[in-house]
C-alpha positions in Angstrom: 117.5 115.2 169.3 115.8 115.5 165.9 113.6 118.6 165.6 111.3 117.1 163.1 107.8 115.8 162.7 106.9 112.2 163.1 105.0 109.8 160.8 101.2 110.2 160.5 98.7 107.4 160.6 97.3 106.2 157.2 94.2 108.2 156.5 90.9 106.5 155.5 89.4 107.1 152.1 86.5 109.1 153.5 89.0 111.4 155.3 91.0 111.9 152.1 87.8 112.8 150.2 86.8 115.4 152.9 90.3 116.9 152.9 90.3 117.1 149.2 86.9 118.8 149.1 88.0 121.3 151.8 91.2 122.1 149.9 89.3 122.6 146.6 86.9 124.9 148.4 89.7 127.0 149.9 91.5 127.2 146.6 88.2 128.3 144.9 87.9 131.2 147.4 91.5 132.3 146.8 90.8 132.1 143.1 87.7 134.3 143.3 89.6 136.9 145.5 92.4 137.0 142.9 89.9 137.6 140.0 88.2 140.4 142.0 91.6 142.0 142.6 92.6 141.8 138.9 89.2 143.3 137.9 89.6 146.2 140.3 93.2 146.8 139.0 92.0 146.9 135.4 89.2 149.4 136.3 91.8 151.7 137.9 94.1 151.4 134.9 91.3 152.3 132.5 90.2 155.3 134.6 93.8 156.6 134.8 94.1 156.3 131.0 90.8 158.2 130.5 91.9 161.0 132.9 95.2 161.3 131.0 93.5 161.6 127.7 91.1 164.2 129.1 94.1 166.2 130.4 95.7 166.1 127.0 92.6 167.4 125.2 92.1 170.3 127.6 95.8 171.3 127.3 95.5 171.2 123.5 92.3 173.3 123.5 93.9 176.0 125.7 97.0 176.1 123.4 94.7 176.7 120.4 92.7 179.4 122.2 95.3 182.2 122.5 92.8 184.6 124.2 92.5 182.3 127.2 96.1 182.8 128.0 95.4 186.4 129.0 92.4 185.6 131.2 92.8 186.0 134.9 92.2 182.7 136.6 89.6 182.7 139.3 90.7 182.2 142.9 88.8 178.9 143.3 89.3 177.5 139.9 92.9 176.2 140.3 95.2 175.2 137.5 94.5 172.5 135.0 97.3 170.3 136.4 96.1 170.8 140.0 92.5 169.9 139.2 93.4 166.9 137.2 96.0 165.7 139.7 93.5 166.1 142.6 90.9 164.2 140.6 93.3 161.3 139.9 94.5 161.2 143.5 91.0 161.1 144.8 90.1 158.3 142.5 93.3 156.4 143.6 92.3 156.9 147.3 88.8 155.7 146.6 90.2 152.6 144.8 92.6 151.7 147.7 89.9 152.3 150.3 87.2 150.2 148.5 89.5 147.5 147.3 91.9 147.1 150.2 89.6 144.3 151.4 90.3 142.4 148.2 94.0 142.4 149.0 93.3 141.2 152.5 90.9 138.5 151.4 93.4 137.3 148.8 96.1 136.8 151.5 93.6 135.4 154.1 92.2 132.9 151.6 95.7 131.9 150.5 97.2 131.3 153.9 95.4 128.0 154.6 96.8 126.7 151.3 100.3 128.0 152.2 100.1 126.5 155.7 99.1 123.1 154.4 101.7 123.1 151.6 105.0 121.2 152.4 106.9 123.7 150.3 106.2 126.8 152.5 107.0 127.7 156.1 103.8 129.7 156.7 103.1 133.4 156.6 105.9 135.6 155.3 104.2 138.9 154.5 105.2 140.5 157.8 109.0 140.0 157.4 109.0 136.5 159.0 106.9 133.4 159.2 104.8 131.5 161.7 103.3 128.0 161.6 101.3 125.8 163.8 100.3 122.1 163.6 99.6 119.2 165.9 103.3 118.8 166.8 104.0 122.4 167.9 104.4 126.0 166.9 107.2 127.9 165.0 107.8 131.5 164.3 110.7 133.8 163.2 111.9 136.0 164.6 109.0 136.4 167.2 105.5 135.0 167.3 102.4 137.1 166.8 100.3 137.9 170.0 97.6 135.5 168.7 100.1 132.6 168.2 101.7 133.2 171.6 98.3 133.3 173.3 97.4 130.0 171.6 100.7 128.5 172.9 99.8 129.4 176.5 96.3 128.0 176.0 97.8 124.6 175.1 100.1 124.7 178.1 103.1 124.8 175.8 106.6 125.9 176.6 107.7 129.1 174.8 111.4 129.6 174.0 114.0 129.9 171.2 116.2 127.1 169.8 119.9 127.4 168.8 119.0 128.6 165.3 117.1 131.6 166.6 113.6 130.2 165.9 110.8 130.7 168.4 109.3 127.4 169.4 106.2 126.4 171.3 106.8 122.9 172.6 103.6 121.0 173.3 103.2 118.7 176.3 103.7 115.0 175.3 100.0 114.3 176.2 98.6 116.3 173.3 101.0 115.2 170.6 99.9 112.3 168.4 101.0 109.0 170.0 102.6 107.7 166.8 104.8 110.8 166.4 108.5 109.9 166.8 111.5 112.2 167.5 109.4 115.3 168.4 110.8 117.7 170.9 108.3 118.1 173.7 107.9 120.3 176.8 109.0 117.4 179.1 112.2 116.9 177.1 113.4 120.4 178.0 112.1 120.3 181.6 114.0 117.0 182.2 117.2 118.3 180.5 118.2 118.1 176.9 121.0 115.7 175.9 121.4 117.3 172.5 120.7 120.8 171.2 119.8 123.9 173.2 116.6 125.7 174.2 116.4 129.2 175.7 113.3 130.3 177.6 114.1 134.0 177.0 115.3 135.6 173.8 118.0 137.5 175.8 119.4 134.1 176.8 119.7 133.1 173.2 121.3 136.4 172.2 123.9 136.1 175.0 124.8 132.6 174.0 124.9 133.6 170.3 127.2 136.5 171.1 129.6 134.3 173.1 129.7 131.7 170.3 130.6 134.4 167.7 133.4 135.7 170.0 134.7 132.1 170.5 134.7 131.6 166.7 136.6 134.9 166.2 139.2 133.8 168.8 139.6 130.5 167.0 140.2 132.2 163.7 142.7 134.6 165.3 144.6 131.6 166.8 144.7 129.8 163.4 146.1 132.9 161.8 148.8 133.3 164.4 149.7 129.6 164.0 150.1 130.0 160.2 152.3 133.1 160.8 154.5 131.1 163.1 154.7 128.2 160.6 155.6 130.7 157.8 158.4 132.3 160.0 159.8 128.8 160.7 159.8 128.0 157.0 161.6 131.2 156.2 164.2 130.5 158.8 164.8 127.0 157.4 165.2 128.4 153.9 167.6 131.1 155.1 169.9 128.5 156.8 170.3 126.7 153.4 172.2 129.8 152.2 174.5 130.0 155.1 178.1 129.4 154.1 177.5 130.8 150.6 176.5 134.3 151.7 178.6 134.5 154.8 178.9 137.7 156.9 182.1 139.6 157.5 182.7 138.1 160.9 182.1 134.6 159.7 184.9 132.0 159.5 183.5 130.3 156.5 184.8 131.1 153.0 181.7 132.7 151.6 181.3 134.9 148.6 182.3 138.0 150.4 184.3 136.4 153.2 187.8 137.9 153.9 190.7 135.9 152.5 193.1 134.7 155.2 195.9 134.8 152.7 195.4 138.4 151.7 198.5 139.5 153.7 200.6 136.4 152.7 204.4 136.7 151.9 203.4 136.9 148.2 202.4 140.5 148.7 199.3 142.5 148.6 196.3 141.6 146.4 196.4 143.6 143.3 193.0 142.5 141.9 190.2 140.0 142.3 187.1 138.7 140.5 184.2 136.6 141.7 181.3 134.7 140.1 178.3 132.9 141.4 175.9 130.4 139.9 172.8 128.6 141.1 170.9 125.7 139.4 168.4 122.9 140.2 169.6 119.3 139.6 167.4 116.6 138.1 167.1 114.8 141.4 165.5 117.8 143.1 168.7 119.1 144.7 170.0 122.6 144.4 173.7 123.4 143.5 175.3 126.7 144.4 178.9 127.5 143.1 180.9 130.5 144.1 184.3 131.1 142.4 186.9 133.7 143.5 190.2 134.6 141.8 192.9 136.8 143.3 196.0 138.3 141.8 199.0 139.2 143.9 201.9 141.7 143.6 204.5 138.9 142.9 202.6 137.9 139.7 200.9 134.8 141.1 197.2 134.2 141.5 194.8 131.9 143.3 191.5 130.4 142.2 189.1 129.2 144.9 185.8 127.4 144.3 183.1 126.3 146.7 180.3 124.1 145.7 177.3 123.5 148.0 174.7 120.9 147.1 171.4 120.9 149.2 169.2 117.8 148.7 165.4 117.8 149.0 165.6 117.0 152.7 167.8 120.1 153.4 171.0 118.2 154.0 174.1 120.1 152.7 177.2 118.6 151.0 180.0 121.2 150.7 183.1 120.7 148.6 185.9 123.3 148.2 188.7 123.6 145.6 191.7 125.9 145.6 194.4 126.2 142.9 197.5 128.5 142.7 198.8 129.8 139.4 202.3 130.9 138.5 203.3 134.3 137.1 202.8 133.4 133.5 199.3 131.8 133.9 198.3 134.5 136.3 199.3 137.2 133.7 197.3 135.4 131.0 194.3 135.2 133.3 194.6 138.8 134.3 195.0 139.8 130.6 191.8 138.0 129.8 190.0 139.7 132.7 191.4 143.1 131.6 190.6 142.7 127.9 188.0 145.3 127.0 184.7 144.0 125.7 183.9 144.2 122.0 180.7 145.2 120.4 178.6 148.2 119.2 177.9 149.3 122.8 181.5 149.2 124.1 183.0 150.7 120.9 180.5 153.6 120.9 181.8 157.0 122.0 179.9 159.7 123.8 
């Protein structure tokens, strides 16, 4: 259902001339009211300026007359500031009282122009607007008593639409016959297929509150769903590292996994070293390499390397390499590992 106005019949030339003359007459009245208001404002401004100059002259004269400073002021004379302020205030009150009608006439003369203009929604000076034409009445947030009474006189249906605007729906019989897509009183009474209409403002407020709660619940559900998706993503990323960073009770040979040959016949482990590297490959895969070397009491050593390649789809390809070294090579390797570092930092003494 389109809440809009229909097309109007083409107007005759005589009707156009009459409307033009009426519009010009209304515009002339508003123009005269504005000129009257400007003239009154200028009069007040000039009077205030004159009073200020008078106050300055009196203050200067008293400052020059030292003797007047010692005179006892009379009980009914009042101070200079009080007298002048009272005078200016009285003049301002007189101005507002005598020219308040000019303000009212300016607004009253302008309202017909605003109502007929396609760029305005009617009166706005009371914190809202209201408008009436041959298709219905509108107001926000509530109508004035006069507009509501006019709605009842036309046998209109009073209520609020889903946007919170007060509407007076006219009976179909008083709406121009050529109007199309206009929401009428009969449309609501027979049941709306689209849109909503609330006879009481409390019905609108109850519906609006329920809609806001529903939207809040939908936002909460979307947030919880995003949290679950993020938790699943974190779990998937964590699984990619399994086998490299294995726990102590894991059977895989991870970086800190226990060596099953630590108590082999070769004797106890006398030393060990480990290294770890990670890099991204050109095809988008990731490569993780962990290398561990152990030295035993009999002079031998063992080097173990585990390489894990994870492709973009998350599929893992694991390859392991182990090599045992004899006493001589093990000693050379241990010597390299035990060689102290060279450089200014290492050679410095405390």
